[in-house]
Biopython code that builds the backbone (N, CA, C, O; Angstrom):
import numpy as np
from Bio.PDB.StructureBuilder import StructureBuilder

atoms = [
    (1, "MET", "N", (0.824, -1.198, 0.022)),
    (1, "MET", "CA", (-0.021, 0.001, 0.003)),
    (1, "MET", "C", (0.880, 1.283, 0.010)),
    (1, "MET", "O", (0.617, 2.279, -0.665)),
    (2, "GLU", "N", (1.965, 1.167, 0.835)),
    (2, "GLU", "CA", (2.889, 2.267, 0.858)),
    (2, "GLU", "C", (3.560, 2.522, -0.494)),
    (2, "GLU", "O", (3.797, 3.655, -0.912)),
    (3, "PHE", "N", (3.854, 1.377, -1.156)),
    (3, "PHE", "CA", (4.498, 1.456, -2.466)),
    (3, "PHE", "C", (3.604, 2.204, -3.470)),
    (3, "PHE", "O", (4.091, 3.011, -4.262)),
    (4, "LEU", "N", (2.305, 1.928, -3.429)),
    (4, "LEU", "CA", (1.347, 2.616, -4.318)),
    (4, "LEU", "C", (1.299, 4.078, -4.054)),
    (4, "LEU", "O", (1.169, 4.870, -4.987)),
    (5, "GLY", "N", (1.400, 4.471, -2.804)),
    (5, "GLY", "CA", (1.408, 5.943, -2.445)),
    (5, "GLY", "C", (2.646, 6.614, -2.983)),
    (5, "GLY", "O", (2.584, 7.749, -3.456)),
    (6, "VAL", "N", (3.813, 5.904, -2.916)),
    (6, "VAL", "CA", (5.054, 6.538, -3.414)),
    (6, "VAL", "C", (4.955, 6.679, -4.941)),
    (6, "VAL", "O", (5.348, 7.710, -5.487)),
    (7, "ILE", "N", (4.449, 5.682, -5.617)),
    (7, "ILE", "CA", (4.318, 5.782, -7.101)),
    (7, "ILE", "C", (3.320, 6.904, -7.438)),
    (7, "ILE", "O", (3.586, 7.681, -8.355)),
    (8, "LEU", "N", (2.224, 7.014, -6.756)),
    (8, "LEU", "CA", (1.233, 8.088, -6.993)),
    (8, "LEU", "C", (1.842, 9.489, -6.757)),
    (8, "LEU", "O", (1.629, 10.415, -7.540)),
    (9, "ASP", "N", (2.607, 9.614, -5.652)),
    (9, "ASP", "CA", (3.239, 10.893, -5.309)),
    (9, "ASP", "C", (4.291, 11.241, -6.409)),
    (9, "ASP", "O", (4.346, 12.377, -6.881)),
    (10, "SER", "N", (5.081, 10.288, -6.783)),
    (10, "SER", "CA", (6.118, 10.614, -7.796)),
    (10, "SER", "C", (5.448, 10.970, -9.163)),
    (10, "SER", "O", (5.941, 11.837, -9.884)),
    (11, "LEU", "N", (4.326, 10.291, -9.505)),
    (11, "LEU", "CA", (3.642, 10.658, -10.756)),
    (11, "LEU", "C", (3.015, 12.048, -10.654)),
    (11, "LEU", "O", (3.000, 12.780, -11.643)),
    (12, "LEU", "N", (2.519, 12.414, -9.531)),
    (12, "LEU", "CA", (2.007, 13.781, -9.317)),
    (12, "LEU", "C", (3.120, 14.792, -9.418)),
    (12, "LEU", "O", (2.908, 15.864, -9.985)),
    (13, "ILE", "N", (4.290, 14.505, -8.898)),
    (13, "ILE", "CA", (5.421, 15.456, -8.990)),
    (13, "ILE", "C", (5.829, 15.623, -10.418)),
    (13, "ILE", "O", (6.075, 16.743, -10.865)),
    (14, "VAL", "N", (5.910, 14.515, -11.165)),
    (14, "VAL", "CA", (6.257, 14.584, -12.595)),
    (14, "VAL", "C", (5.205, 15.375, -13.336)),
    (14, "VAL", "O", (5.539, 16.215, -14.170)),
    (15, "LEU", "N", (3.928, 15.122, -13.047)),
    (15, "LEU", "CA", (2.871, 15.848, -13.707)),
    (15, "LEU", "C", (2.960, 17.395, -13.423)),
    (15, "LEU", "O", (2.743, 18.202, -14.328)),
    (16, "VAL", "N", (3.265, 17.765, -12.222)),
    (16, "VAL", "CA", (3.392, 19.168, -11.875)),
    (16, "VAL", "C", (4.589, 19.780, -12.617)),
    (16, "VAL", "O", (4.516, 20.916, -13.086)),
    (17, "ILE", "N", (5.656, 19.046, -12.718)),
    (17, "ILE", "CA", (6.874, 19.556, -13.414)),
    (17, "ILE", "C", (6.562, 19.731, -14.924)),
    (17, "ILE", "O", (6.956, 20.715, -15.550)),
    (18, "ILE", "N", (5.858, 18.761, -15.459)),
    (18, "ILE", "CA", (5.495, 18.889, -16.899)),
    (18, "ILE", "C", (4.533, 20.062, -17.090)),
    (18, "ILE", "O", (4.667, 20.795, -18.070)),
    (19, "LEU", "N", (3.600, 20.259, -16.222)),
    (19, "LEU", "CA", (2.690, 21.390, -16.357)),
    (19, "LEU", "C", (3.470, 22.700, -16.209)),
    (19, "LEU", "O", (3.163, 23.648, -16.931)),
    (20, "ILE", "N", (4.438, 22.805, -15.336)),
    (20, "ILE", "CA", (5.217, 24.031, -15.181)),
    (20, "ILE", "C", (5.977, 24.292, -16.473)),
    (20, "ILE", "O", (5.998, 25.425, -16.953)),
    (21, "ILE", "N", (6.602, 23.265, -17.049)),
    (21, "ILE", "CA", (7.388, 23.409, -18.300)),
    (21, "ILE", "C", (6.464, 23.839, -19.399)),
    (21, "ILE", "O", (6.808, 24.752, -20.150)),
    (22, "LEU", "N", (5.300, 23.228, -19.538)),
    (22, "LEU", "CA", (4.312, 23.640, -20.588)),
    (22, "LEU", "C", (3.807, 25.064, -20.374)),
    (22, "LEU", "O", (3.559, 25.782, -21.343)),
    (23, "SER", "N", (3.654, 25.470, -19.146)),
    (23, "SER", "CA", (3.209, 26.804, -18.864)),
    (23, "SER", "C", (4.269, 27.834, -19.284)),
    (23, "SER", "O", (3.945, 28.879, -19.848)),
    (24, "LEU", "N", (5.564, 27.513, -18.991)),
    (24, "LEU", "CA", (6.602, 28.408, -19.411)),
    (24, "LEU", "C", (6.753, 28.519, -20.907)),
    (24, "LEU", "O", (7.014, 29.597, -21.440)),
    (25, "LYS", "N", (6.588, 27.398, -21.582)),
    (25, "LYS", "CA", (6.659, 27.377, -23.085)),
    (25, "LYS", "C", (5.481, 28.205, -23.593)),
    (25, "LYS", "O", (5.670, 28.991, -24.522)),
    (26, "ALA", "N", (4.285, 28.073, -23.040)),
    (26, "ALA", "CA", (3.121, 28.811, -23.493)),
    (26, "ALA", "C", (3.343, 30.294, -23.254)),
    (26, "ALA", "O", (3.004, 31.103, -24.118)),
    (27, "LEU", "N", (3.893, 30.674, -22.126)),
    (27, "LEU", "CA", (4.208, 32.093, -21.830)),
    (27, "LEU", "C", (5.148, 32.642, -22.810)),
    (27, "LEU", "O", (4.970, 33.761, -23.291)),
    (28, "GLU", "N", (6.220, 31.841, -23.151)),
    (28, "GLU", "CA", (7.200, 32.319, -24.143)),
    (28, "GLU", "C", (6.577, 32.505, -25.504)),
    (28, "GLU", "O", (6.870, 33.485, -26.188)),
    (29, "THR", "N", (5.732, 31.596, -25.907)),
    (29, "THR", "CA", (4.991, 31.626, -27.180)),
    (29, "THR", "C", (4.099, 32.889, -27.205)),
    (29, "THR", "O", (4.092, 33.641, -28.180)),
    (30, "LEU", "N", (3.374, 33.088, -26.140)),
    (30, "LEU", "CA", (2.495, 34.279, -26.082)),
    (30, "LEU", "C", (3.308, 35.587, -26.139)),
    (30, "LEU", "O", (2.853, 36.564, -26.733)),
    (31, "THR", "N", (4.464, 35.612, -25.550)),
    (31, "THR", "CA", (5.317, 36.807, -25.592)),
    (31, "THR", "C", (5.765, 37.077, -27.077)),
    (31, "THR", "O", (5.721, 38.209, -27.560)),
    (32, "LYS", "N", (6.182, 36.017, -27.743)),
    (32, "LYS", "CA", (6.567, 36.167, -29.129)),
    (32, "LYS", "C", (5.368, 36.596, -29.997)),
    (32, "LYS", "O", (5.525, 37.443, -30.876)),
    (33, "LEU", "N", (4.194, 36.032, -29.764)),
    (33, "LEU", "CA", (3.028, 36.382, -30.524)),
    (33, "LEU", "C", (2.660, 37.840, -30.208)),
    (33, "LEU", "O", (2.233, 38.567, -31.106)),
    (34, "ASN", "N", (2.813, 38.271, -28.978)),
    (34, "ASN", "CA", (2.503, 39.669, -28.671)),
    (34, "ASN", "C", (3.443, 40.645, -29.416)),
    (34, "ASN", "O", (3.006, 41.698, -29.879)),
    (35, "ASN", "N", (4.723, 40.287, -29.525)),
    (35, "ASN", "CA", (5.655, 41.078, -30.286)),
    (35, "ASN", "C", (5.295, 41.174, -31.755)),
    (35, "ASN", "O", (5.364, 42.237, -32.372)),
    (36, "ILE", "N", (4.903, 40.013, -32.299)),
    (36, "ILE", "CA", (4.489, 39.975, -33.717)),
    (36, "ILE", "C", (3.247, 40.836, -33.931)),
    (36, "ILE", "O", (3.148, 41.561, -34.921)),
    (37, "LEU", "N", (2.314, 40.752, -33.008)),
    (37, "LEU", "CA", (1.091, 41.561, -33.171)),
    (37, "LEU", "C", (1.382, 43.071, -33.047)),
    (37, "LEU", "O", (0.775, 43.892, -33.734)),
    (38, "ASP", "N", (2.306, 43.403, -32.172)),
    (38, "ASP", "CA", (2.647, 44.841, -32.043)),
    (38, "ASP", "C", (3.323, 45.351, -33.326)),
    (38, "ASP", "O", (3.048, 46.463, -33.775)),
    (39, "ASN", "N", (4.192, 44.545, -33.902)),
    (39, "ASN", "CA", (4.860, 44.975, -35.158)),
    (39, "ASN", "C", (3.818, 45.091, -36.287)),
    (39, "ASN", "O", (3.862, 46.030, -37.082)),
    (40, "THR", "N", (2.902, 44.149, -36.347)),
    (40, "THR", "CA", (1.856, 44.194, -37.366)),
    (40, "THR", "C", (0.987, 45.413, -37.190)),
    (40, "THR", "O", (0.581, 46.054, -38.159)),
    (41, "LYS", "N", (0.702, 45.729, -35.919)),
    (41, "LYS", "CA", (-0.138, 46.915, -35.657)),
    (41, "LYS", "C", (0.558, 48.191, -36.144)),
    (41, "LYS", "O", (-0.073, 49.055, -36.752)),
    (42, "LYS", "N", (1.892, 48.303, -35.864)),
    (42, "LYS", "CA", (2.629, 49.514, -36.276)),
    (42, "LYS", "C", (2.627, 49.594, -37.839)),
    (42, "LYS", "O", (2.465, 50.678, -38.399)),
    (43, "LYS", "N", (2.802, 48.471, -38.508)),
    (43, "LYS", "CA", (2.826, 48.494, -39.988)),
    (43, "LYS", "C", (1.441, 48.876, -40.525)),
    (43, "LYS", "O", (1.329, 49.633, -41.489)),
    (44, "LEU", "N", (0.381, 48.339, -39.885)),
    (44, "LEU", "CA", (-1.001, 48.704, -40.345)),
    (44, "LEU", "C", (-1.300, 50.186, -40.112)),
    (44, "LEU", "O", (-1.997, 50.813, -40.909)),
    (45, "GLU", "N", (-0.780, 50.736, -39.035)),
    (45, "GLU", "CA", (-0.996, 52.167, -38.787)),
    (45, "GLU", "C", (-0.291, 53.020, -39.859)),
    (45, "GLU", "O", (-0.826, 54.039, -40.293)),
    (46, "SER", "N", (0.922, 52.592, -40.283)),
    (46, "SER", "CA", (1.585, 53.305, -41.290)),
    (46, "SER", "C", (0.825, 53.230, -42.620)),
    (46, "SER", "O", (0.724, 54.216, -43.350)),
    (47, "LEU", "N", (0.302, 52.057, -42.911)),
    (47, "LEU", "CA", (-0.511, 51.898, -44.089)),
    (47, "LEU", "C", (-1.834, 52.745, -44.005)),
    (47, "LEU", "O", (-2.326, 53.274, -45.002)),
    (48, "ASP", "N", (-2.350, 52.832, -42.803)),
    (48, "ASP", "CA", (-3.569, 53.628, -42.594)),
    (48, "ASP", "C", (-3.301, 55.095, -42.958)),
    (48, "ASP", "O", (-4.130, 55.750, -43.591)),
    (49, "ASN", "N", (-2.129, 55.598, -42.548)),
    (49, "ASN", "CA", (-1.765, 56.965, -42.896)),
    (49, "ASN", "C", (-1.648, 57.121, -44.417)),
    (49, "ASN", "O", (-2.091, 58.127, -44.972)),
    (50, "ALA", "N", (-1.057, 56.135, -45.087)),
    (50, "ALA", "CA", (-0.921, 56.205, -46.536)),
    (50, "ALA", "C", (-2.283, 56.237, -47.208)),
    (50, "ALA", "O", (-2.509, 57.013, -48.136)),
    (51, "PHE", "N", (-3.184, 55.395, -46.738)),
    (51, "PHE", "CA", (-4.563, 55.343, -47.325)),
    (51, "PHE", "C", (-5.310, 56.626, -47.042)),
    (51, "PHE", "O", (-6.078, 57.076, -47.892)),
    (52, "ASN", "N", (-5.116, 57.242, -45.871)),
    (52, "ASN", "CA", (-5.717, 58.519, -45.588)),
    (52, "ASN", "C", (-5.256, 59.577, -46.521)),
    (52, "ASN", "O", (-6.044, 60.397, -46.993)),
    (53, "PHE", "N", (-3.915, 59.567, -46.806)),
    (53, "PHE", "CA", (-3.349, 60.513, -47.749)),
    (53, "PHE", "C", (-3.908, 60.356, -49.127)),
    (53, "PHE", "O", (-4.249, 61.338, -49.787)),
    (54, "MET", "N", (-4.008, 59.075, -49.586)),
    (54, "MET", "CA", (-4.567, 58.796, -50.939)),
    (54, "MET", "C", (-6.012, 59.215, -50.990)),
    (54, "MET", "O", (-6.460, 59.718, -52.020)),
    (55, "ASP", "N", (-6.772, 59.028, -49.908)),
    (55, "ASP", "CA", (-8.157, 59.448, -49.884)),
    (55, "ASP", "C", (-8.267, 60.932, -49.958)),
    (55, "ASP", "O", (-9.158, 61.428, -50.647)),
    (56, "ALA", "N", (-7.417, 61.684, -49.292)),
    (56, "ALA", "CA", (-7.487, 63.142, -49.358)),
    (56, "ALA", "C", (-7.132, 63.629, -50.784)),
    (56, "ALA", "O", (-7.767, 64.546, -51.305)),
    (57, "VAL", "N", (-6.120, 63.010, -51.400)),
    (57, "VAL", "CA", (-5.734, 63.401, -52.768)),
    (57, "VAL", "C", (-6.888, 63.105, -53.722)),
    (57, "VAL", "O", (-7.223, 63.904, -54.596)),
    (58, "SER", "N", (-7.492, 61.912, -53.522)),
    (58, "SER", "CA", (-8.639, 61.574, -54.388)),
    (58, "SER", "C", (-9.799, 62.528, -54.248)),
    (58, "SER", "O", (-10.460, 62.865, -55.231)),
    (59, "ASP", "N", (-10.052, 62.969, -53.015)),
    (59, "ASP", "CA", (-11.128, 63.971, -52.827)),
    (59, "ASP", "C", (-10.817, 65.251, -53.524)),
    (59, "ASP", "O", (-11.701, 65.848, -54.139)),
    (60, "LYS", "N", (-9.552, 65.709, -53.450)),
    (60, "LYS", "CA", (-9.207, 66.993, -54.053)),
    (60, "LYS", "C", (-9.303, 66.858, -55.615)),
    (60, "LYS", "O", (-9.771, 67.764, -56.304)),
    (61, "LEU", "N", (-8.849, 65.714, -56.119)),
    (61, "LEU", "CA", (-8.940, 65.517, -57.574)),
    (61, "LEU", "C", (-10.402, 65.473, -58.015)),
    (61, "LEU", "O", (-10.732, 65.968, -59.092)),
    (62, "THR", "N", (-11.262, 64.901, -57.218)),
    (62, "THR", "CA", (-12.666, 64.862, -57.543)),
    (62, "THR", "C", (-13.274, 66.252, -57.573)),
    (62, "THR", "O", (-14.072, 66.565, -58.457)),
    (63, "ILE", "N", (-12.905, 67.085, -56.616)),
    (63, "ILE", "CA", (-13.367, 68.483, -56.601)),
    (63, "ILE", "C", (-12.919, 69.256, -57.858)),
    (63, "ILE", "O", (-13.695, 69.972, -58.490)),
    (64, "VAL", "N", (-11.655, 69.076, -58.180)),
    (64, "VAL", "CA", (-11.116, 69.814, -59.372)),
    (64, "VAL", "C", (-11.780, 69.283, -60.655)),
    (64, "VAL", "O", (-12.136, 70.050, -61.550)),
    (65, "THR", "N", (-11.930, 67.997, -60.717)),
    (65, "THR", "CA", (-12.588, 67.382, -61.965)),
    (65, "THR", "C", (-13.996, 67.863, -62.043)),
    (65, "THR", "O", (-14.441, 68.229, -63.130)),
    (66, "ASP", "N", (-14.733, 67.887, -60.956)),
    (66, "ASP", "CA", (-16.137, 68.322, -60.983)),
    (66, "ASP", "C", (-16.202, 69.788, -61.382)),
    (66, "ASP", "O", (-17.091, 70.154, -62.151)),
    (67, "THR", "N", (-15.333, 70.624, -60.914)),
    (67, "THR", "CA", (-15.320, 72.018, -61.252)),
    (67, "THR", "C", (-15.072, 72.217, -62.775)),
    (67, "THR", "O", (-15.760, 72.989, -63.443)),
    (68, "VAL", "N", (-14.084, 71.503, -63.272)),
    (68, "VAL", "CA", (-13.732, 71.651, -64.717)),
    (68, "VAL", "C", (-14.910, 71.159, -65.539)),
    (68, "VAL", "O", (-15.277, 71.825, -66.507)),
    (69, "ILE", "N", (-15.522, 70.030, -65.209)),
    (69, "ILE", "CA", (-16.617, 69.482, -65.982)),
    (69, "ILE", "C", (-17.829, 70.425, -65.928)),
    (69, "ILE", "O", (-18.476, 70.670, -66.946)),
    (70, "SER", "N", (-18.131, 70.953, -64.724)),
    (70, "SER", "CA", (-19.239, 71.872, -64.644)),
    (70, "SER", "C", (-18.997, 73.113, -65.507)),
    (70, "SER", "O", (-19.930, 73.621, -66.128)),
    (71, "SER", "N", (-17.774, 73.600, -65.553)),
    (71, "SER", "CA", (-17.433, 74.750, -66.375)),
    (71, "SER", "C", (-17.609, 74.449, -67.879)),
    (71, "SER", "O", (-18.129, 75.267, -68.639)),
    (72, "ILE", "N", (-17.174, 73.292, -68.262)),
    (72, "ILE", "CA", (-17.330, 72.894, -69.705)),
    (72, "ILE", "C", (-18.832, 72.711, -70.062)),
    (72, "ILE", "O", (-19.282, 73.130, -71.128)),
    (73, "VAL", "N", (-19.572, 72.089, -69.163)),
    (73, "VAL", "CA", (-21.032, 71.880, -69.431)),
    (73, "VAL", "C", (-21.704, 73.272, -69.459)),
    (73, "VAL", "O", (-22.579, 73.512, -70.291)),
    (74, "GLY", "N", (-21.307, 74.172, -68.571)),
    (74, "GLY", "CA", (-21.920, 75.529, -68.550)),
    (74, "GLY", "C", (-21.656, 76.264, -69.855)),
    (74, "GLY", "O", (-22.527, 76.938, -70.407)),
    (75, "PHE", "N", (-20.401, 76.108, -70.338)),
    (75, "PHE", "CA", (-20.014, 76.738, -71.548)),
    (75, "PHE", "C", (-20.809, 76.198, -72.749)),
    (75, "PHE", "O", (-21.273, 76.957, -73.600)),
    (76, "ILE", "N", (-20.946, 74.902, -72.790)),
    (76, "ILE", "CA", (-21.733, 74.274, -73.902)),
    (76, "ILE", "C", (-23.199, 74.664, -73.811)),
    (76, "ILE", "O", (-23.830, 74.944, -74.831)),
    (77, "ASN", "N", (-23.761, 74.685, -72.573)),
    (77, "ASN", "CA", (-25.151, 75.080, -72.466)),
    (77, "ASN", "C", (-25.326, 76.545, -72.879)),
    (77, "ASN", "O", (-26.358, 76.891, -73.453)),
    (78, "GLY", "N", (-24.374, 77.392, -72.609)),
    (78, "GLY", "CA", (-24.446, 78.772, -73.083)),
    (78, "GLY", "C", (-24.446, 78.883, -74.569)),
    (78, "GLY", "O", (-25.200, 79.678, -75.130)),
    (79, "LEU", "N", (-23.613, 78.102, -75.237)),
    (79, "LEU", "CA", (-23.594, 78.076, -76.701)),
    (79, "LEU", "C", (-24.946, 77.568, -77.263)),
    (79, "LEU", "O", (-25.473, 78.115, -78.232)),
    (80, "LEU", "N", (-25.469, 76.546, -76.650)),
    (80, "LEU", "CA", (-26.724, 75.992, -77.148)),
    (80, "LEU", "C", (-27.926, 76.961, -76.916)),
    (80, "LEU", "O", (-28.845, 77.039, -77.732)),
    (81, "LYS", "N", (-27.882, 77.677, -75.800)),
    (81, "LYS", "CA", (-28.905, 78.678, -75.594)),
    (81, "LYS", "C", (-28.867, 79.819, -76.616)),
    (81, "LYS", "O", (-29.905, 80.309, -77.060)),
    (82, "LYS", "N", (-27.642, 80.229, -76.978)),
    (82, "LYS", "CA", (-27.477, 81.301, -77.976)),
    (82, "LYS", "C", (-27.985, 80.778, -79.281)),
    (82, "LYS", "O", (-28.660, 81.527, -79.986)),
    (83, "LYS", "N", (-27.714, 79.528, -79.672)),
    (83, "LYS", "CA", (-28.182, 79.013, -80.938)),
    (83, "LYS", "C", (-29.686, 78.884, -80.909)),
    (83, "LYS", "O", (-30.324, 79.160, -81.925)),
    (84, "LYS", "N", (-30.285, 78.490, -79.824)),
    (84, "LYS", "CA", (-31.758, 78.398, -79.746)),
    (84, "LYS", "C", (-32.377, 79.773, -79.818)),
    (84, "LYS", "O", (-33.405, 79.931, -80.476)),
    (85, "GLU", "N", (-31.791, 80.806, -79.157)),
    (85, "GLU", "CA", (-32.350, 82.124, -79.220)),
    (85, "GLU", "C", (-32.225, 82.652, -80.654)),
    (85, "GLU", "O", (-33.114, 83.366, -81.117)),
    (86, "GLU", "N", (-31.155, 82.320, -81.359)),
    (86, "GLU", "CA", (-31.024, 82.787, -82.764)),
    (86, "GLU", "C", (-32.037, 82.098, -83.631)),
    (86, "GLU", "O", (-32.585, 82.731, -84.534)),
    (87, "ASN", "N", (-32.314, 80.852, -83.411)),
    (87, "ASN", "CA", (-33.327, 80.111, -84.175)),
    (87, "ASN", "C", (-34.743, 80.660, -83.866)),
    (87, "ASN", "O", (-35.565, 80.755, -84.778)),
    (88, "ILE", "N", (-35.028, 81.007, -82.650)),
    (88, "ILE", "CA", (-36.329, 81.509, -82.279)),
    (88, "ILE", "C", (-36.512, 82.928, -82.873)),
    (88, "ILE", "O", (-37.620, 83.249, -83.305)),
    (89, "ASP", "N", (-35.501, 83.765, -82.910)),
    (89, "ASP", "CA", (-35.583, 85.116, -83.423)),
    (89, "ASP", "C", (-35.814, 85.068, -84.916)),
    (89, "ASP", "O", (-36.483, 85.960, -85.437)),
    (90, "GLU", "N", (-35.323, 84.119, -85.617)),
    (90, "GLU", "CA", (-35.408, 84.105, -87.080)),
    (90, "GLU", "C", (-36.770, 83.707, -87.438)),
    (90, "GLU", "O", (-37.096, 83.620, -88.622)),
]
sb = StructureBuilder()
sb.init_structure("model")
sb.init_model(0)
sb.init_chain("A")
sb.init_seg("    ")
for serial, (resi, resn, name, xyz) in enumerate(atoms, 1):
    if name == "N":
        sb.init_residue(resn, " ", resi, " ")
    sb.init_atom(name, np.array(xyz, "f"), 0.0, 1.0, " ", f" {name:<3s}", serial, name[0])
structure = sb.get_structure()
């Protein structure tokens, strides 16, 4: 009976040692993963700044393009109105 207790105690000690080793390995892995996630976050933030810049440039180009197109359309409408007024007067 005493022999069974000694075997059980030694197995529990081995189990505790294995769990401690696995916990340390898991902690080390989580630390590495945390570093990788921090680096990824920094890179994504830099990309976010680049996309914000491209969005601002795109908005400015849209404003300029809309202004130019509306000026051209206004000019063409002015020419068409003059031709219609000349046709009506005749």
